[in-house]
C-alpha positions as CSV (number, residue, x, y, z in Angstrom):
1,M,103.7,45.8,127.2
2,K,106.2,45.0,130.0
3,A,106.8,41.4,131.0
4,K,109.5,39.1,132.6
5,I,111.4,37.1,130.1
6,I,111.1,33.4,130.8
7,S,113.3,32.0,127.9
8,V,115.0,33.0,124.8
9,E,115.7,30.4,122.1
10,F,117.6,30.8,118.8
11,K,115.6,29.5,115.9
12,K,117.3,30.2,112.7
13,E,119.4,32.5,110.6
14,Y,118.0,34.1,107.4
15,T,119.0,36.6,104.8
16,T,117.1,39.7,104.0
17,K,117.7,42.8,101.8
18,F,119.2,44.3,105.0
19,G,121.6,41.5,105.6
20,V,121.6,38.4,107.8
21,L,119.1,38.3,110.7
22,Y,118.7,35.9,113.5
23,L,115.3,34.7,114.6
24,H,114.7,34.1,118.4
25,K,111.6,32.8,120.1
26,I,111.0,34.9,123.2
27,T,108.7,33.4,125.9
28,Y,107.5,35.9,128.4
29,G,105.0,36.5,131.2
30,E,102.8,33.5,131.9
31,G,104.1,31.5,128.9
32,D,103.1,33.7,126.0
33,S,105.6,33.9,123.3
34,G,106.6,35.7,120.0
35,F,109.5,36.0,117.6
36,Y,112.2,38.6,117.6
37,S,114.8,39.2,114.7
38,S,118.2,40.5,115.7
39,K,121.2,41.5,113.8
40,K,123.4,39.6,116.2
41,K,123.0,35.9,117.0
42,E,123.7,36.6,120.5
43,Q,120.9,39.2,121.0
44,T,121.0,41.4,124.1
45,K,117.5,43.0,124.0
46,F,115.8,40.1,125.8
47,V,117.5,38.7,128.8
48,V,116.0,35.8,130.8
49,G,114.8,36.8,134.2
50,Q,114.7,40.4,133.4
51,E,111.6,42.5,133.0
52,T,111.5,44.2,129.6
53,E,109.2,46.6,127.7
54,F,108.3,45.6,124.2
55,D,105.5,46.0,121.6
56,I,103.7,43.0,119.9
57,E,102.6,43.0,116.3
58,K,100.4,40.3,114.8
59,Q,102.1,39.1,111.6
60,M,100.4,37.2,108.8
61,G,102.5,34.7,106.8
62,Q,101.9,32.2,104.1
63,N,98.9,29.8,104.4
64,N,97.2,32.4,106.6
65,K,99.4,31.5,109.6
66,S,99.9,34.2,112.1
67,W,102.4,34.9,114.7
68,D,103.4,37.6,117.2
69,K,106.4,39.8,116.3
70,I,108.1,41.3,119.3
71,K,109.9,44.6,119.2
72,P,111.9,46.0,122.0
73,I,111.0,49.6,123.0
74,M,114.1,51.6,122.5
75,A,115.0,54.4,124.9
76,N,115.4,57.8,123.3
77,Q,118.9,57.8,121.9
78,G,119.1,61.5,121.5
79,F,117.6,61.5,118.0
80,S,114.2,62.9,118.1
81,N,112.1,64.9,115.5
82,Q,111.9,67.6,118.1
83,G,115.6,67.8,118.5
84,R,116.2,67.8,114.7
85,A,113.5,70.6,114.3
86,Q,115.0,72.6,117.0
87,Q,118.5,72.2,115.5
88,R,117.1,73.3,112.1
89,E,115.6,76.3,113.7
90,Q,118.8,77.2,115.5
91,N,120.7,76.8,112.2
92,K,118.6,79.7,110.9
93,Y,119.6,81.9,113.8
94,S,123.0,82.7,112.4
95,G,121.4,84.1,109.1
96,F,118.8,86.1,111.1
97,A,121.4,87.4,113.5
98,M,123.9,88.4,110.9
99,A,121.2,90.2,108.9
100,Y,120.0,92.2,111.9
101,A,123.6,93.0,112.9
102,K,124.3,94.3,109.4
103,D,121.1,96.4,109.6
104,L,122.5,97.9,112.8
105,V,125.8,98.7,111.0
106,V,123.9,100.3,108.0
107,S,121.8,102.4,110.3
108,G,124.8,103.7,112.1
109,K,123.8,102.1,115.5
110,I,127.0,100.1,115.8
111,E,130.4,100.0,114.1
112,I,131.3,97.3,111.6
113,E,133.9,95.9,114.0
114,Q,131.0,95.2,116.4
115,M,128.8,93.4,113.9
116,Y,130.1,89.8,114.6
117,A,129.9,90.2,118.4
118,E,126.4,91.6,118.1
119,A,125.2,88.8,115.9
120,Q,126.7,86.2,118.3
121,C,125.0,88.0,121.2
122,M,121.7,87.6,119.3
123,I,122.2,83.8,118.5
124,D,123.0,83.2,122.2
125,W,119.8,84.9,123.3
126,M,117.7,83.0,120.8
127,V,119.2,79.7,121.9
128,L,118.7,80.7,125.5
129,K,114.9,81.4,124.8
130,D,114.6,78.0,123.1
131,K,115.9,76.3,126.3
132,E,113.5,78.2,128.5
133,L,110.5,77.3,126.2
134,L,111.4,73.6,126.4
135,K,111.4,73.5,130.2
């Protein structure tokens, strides 16, 4: 959901197994509201007057009371599963490239002094192919 933030009100401080958190009541849109827990008392995710994108989760508490929990949508910070999977794959390249370069030496196609340069050439080519596939 995307809405303009009308008000942000600090409610209370509480302790969890993750440390101290600060509860804020966030009013948005046409007067709807929900609660956001921040690691800082002076939270910066929801700013009055700005339009912000967030998710809303219905929470059920004691005595069957429910409230809306607001969670900001974080921009990708460079840590995605795809990036990690690609990095794991690229880590395998050095082993493959060295094995193939060794095979070239054993078969007499290249000299042993050329083995590392040949392996690096193969690694560079595989990384280039990865980049082309991701376009």
